[in-house]
N, C-alpha and C positions, 0 to 999 in steps of 0.2 A: 492802247489797242483801240482801233476805230470800231464804231458800231457795226459797220459792214463786216469787218473781220470777226467780231463776236458772233454775229448771226451765222456767218458761214461755218464757224467752229461748231455751233449748235447742230447745223445740218450734217456736218461731217461726223460728229459724235453719234447722231441718230443712225446714220448710214453704217458706221462701224459696228455699232451694237447689233443692228439687223444682220449684217454679214457674219458676225461671230456666232450668232444664233443659228445660222445656216452652215456652220463649220468651215467658213473661209478663213484662211490665214492671212493676216495683214503683213505685207512685205514693206511697204513704203507709203507715206502720206506726204502730200504737198511737195512732190519731187519737182524741183525747178530746172527749167532749161532757159537759157538766155534771160533777158530781163522780164518779159511778160508771159512766158510760156510755162505752164505748170500742169503736172498730172496730179489729180486730186488723190485718188487711192489706187494702189497697186496691190493686188491680192492674189492668192493662189488657192485653188481647190483641185484636188486630184493632180493631173499633170498640166493643167491649163492656168496660164497667168492672165488675170483679168485686169484691164485698165478701166477704172470707173470714174466717170465725170459725175459729180454731185451738184445738183441744182436745188437750192432751198429758197422758199418764198414764204413770207408772212402774210401776203395778200396777193391779189391779182392786178394790182395797180399798174404794173409794168408788163403784164402778160403772164402766161403760164410758164412754169419752168421749162417745159418742152420747147416753147417758142424761142428760148434763148440758145438753142443748139442750132447755130447757123452753119452754112457751108464753110465759111471762113474759120469758125471754131473747129469744125471737123477736120479741116485741112491742117490747122495748127496741132490738133491732137494727134493726127496721124504721123506727122513729122516727129513729134515728141515721143510717141510710142516706139517708132522705129529707132530713134536715137537711143532710147533707154534699152531696147532689146540688143542693139549693137554693143553698147557699153557693158551690159550685164551678161552678154553671151546667151541670150534667150532665143530659142528657135521660133521664128515668126509663124510657123505652122501650129504652134501651141499657144496662141494668144487669142484673146477675145476682148472686144470693146463693149462696155455696158454703160448705161446711164441710170442713175438713181435720182428721181425727183421727189421732193418732199414739200408739202404745203401744210403750214401750221394752221390748225383750227383753233377754236377758243380753248379747248381743254386737251387736245391731242394733236395728231398730225395725220396726213394721208401720204403714204409712201408707195411709189411705183418703181419696180426694178425692170428696166428694159434690157434684155440680154442679147448678146451677140449681134450688135448693130453693125451694119456695113458702113465702112468709112472710106 
């Protein structure tokens, strides 16, 4: 397993723990479409299916996690979300796109949950 993959797994585990504390149900993780397209977390709360992009950083050397959400990334995510909804027969009226950013500090981390982002 590569170092990058291990770091991402840390971020994903932090995000999952946070979401479970908020009573979200995890439906899928790392759902892959084609070769380079992937949905990080797919969760459900009440009747809404949430598609969550997780961005984890150990420092700001390459910018903030928020800066990595580009127009191209949003375009890929939108296509992946619609394909997932089609395949799983999920009504797109009951979906939401969220981003969770996590920045590791010396002894803990800072997590932000951006909800219902327009894509």
